[in-house]
C-alpha positions, 0 to 999 in steps of 0.5 A: 500500500502507498497511502502515505506516498510522498509524505514526510514524517517525524516520529519521536521515540522510534528507535525501538518498540511502537515507534520503530513499528510505526516508522517501518509501516510509514515507510512501507506506505511510501513516507520518508521518515525522520527518527528522533530518539535519545538512544543514539546506538539503538536509533542508528541501528534501527535507521540502518535496518529500515534503510536496508529493508525499504530500498526506495524510501528515505529514513534518517536518524537524529539523536535528540532528547525530546525534552530539549526544544532547541535540539528538536527544532534543529533536527526538524529544520535540517530534515525539512531542508533535506525533504522540502516539506513536513506532513506528519508528526508522531509524538511517541517518545515517553518517560516510563519504566514499568519496572521502576518503583520511582513513579508511585503514588502522589506522596512517594513520587520524587519531584525529579521523576515527576518533572522529567516525566512531564518534560518528556511526555507533555512539554516535548510533544508541545514543543515539537508541535509548536515548531512543526505546525508552522512548517507543515502549513508553510510547506504542505498547507496541511498536516497530521499530528498523532500523539501516542498515549495510554489507557492509563490516562483514563483510569487511576492506579496505585502507582504511575501517578506522573505517567498516567496524569501526563498522558491525560494532559497529552489528550487535552493537548491533542484536542487543543491542537485540533480545535485551534488549527482545524481550519488551516488543515491540521488534524490531531488525534490520540492513540491510547494503547493498552498492554503492548508486547514490546521488548521492554514489556517482555523484560519488565512484566512478570508472569503474575502481572501478565496473567492479570493483564490477559484476563482483563482483556476481551481479546486473549492475545496481547497487542503488538507494535504492528497493531499500533502502527496499522492504526497510526498509518490509517489516521495519518492517511487521507482515509482519515480526513474526517477525523480530528480531535479524537482519542482512539483506544487500542487495548483488546477491549480492556477498558470495556471490561470491569478490570477488577472482576472476572467470572465463570469457570474459564476465568474470563469476563462475560462467561456464562454457565450452561443455562446462559446465566452469567458466571459467578463474579469473583474478586480479582484483587 
């Protein structure tokens, strides 16, 4: 498919995981891609691999801490000088470590953790858009902003206060951009992911938590980075021309389910006994 043929994209946090899958899918769809990531080694390896697998597409990597607005601006300017235009920005870079106890409740979370999380998860996307939108309007007369978020923004947890609240702020940023720039051709949407089986997830999620996450979903198999990339490619394309200011959940039905309950002999939500009655509800926690 070539839904993004001729488009020029910037994807932050694309050295691995979801961002890498989005870069791969965008290039498959015909886009030229700039990868921004703080991990210089991983970013270089990813860009080289994508260049080899997409012989007719353009990919470039710039090592950037997305919280550094001046560095992001310089990378975008250099990319546009090379490609001549900018059509798509995907804000995927994130400050989050599921294995770290530092982002806890509001009392225990150190301010340094809170500030860094907001610098990357909110201030970074805001500054990227602040510089990218005028470039889009000048070079392409339109543009697409995709902010990658999490279902953690939609519900509370005993931990991850900084992460979840920063993602909620990102949803508001998405809507603000959509409202303020729609008449000039800018679309802005959020992709809120549930559990996605990335390499980091494999390292950080133990068997017990994985089992809990699996039983809270309506779809047994966990999401993959390619699932997120497919949605991103659609939203970035003209097929989604009538969609802006929205949050798309891609989470296997987890938020449609009561995550603290499960019923029935098979241990899945919505199960029934032989007479068609809902299974006995059992407390999960």
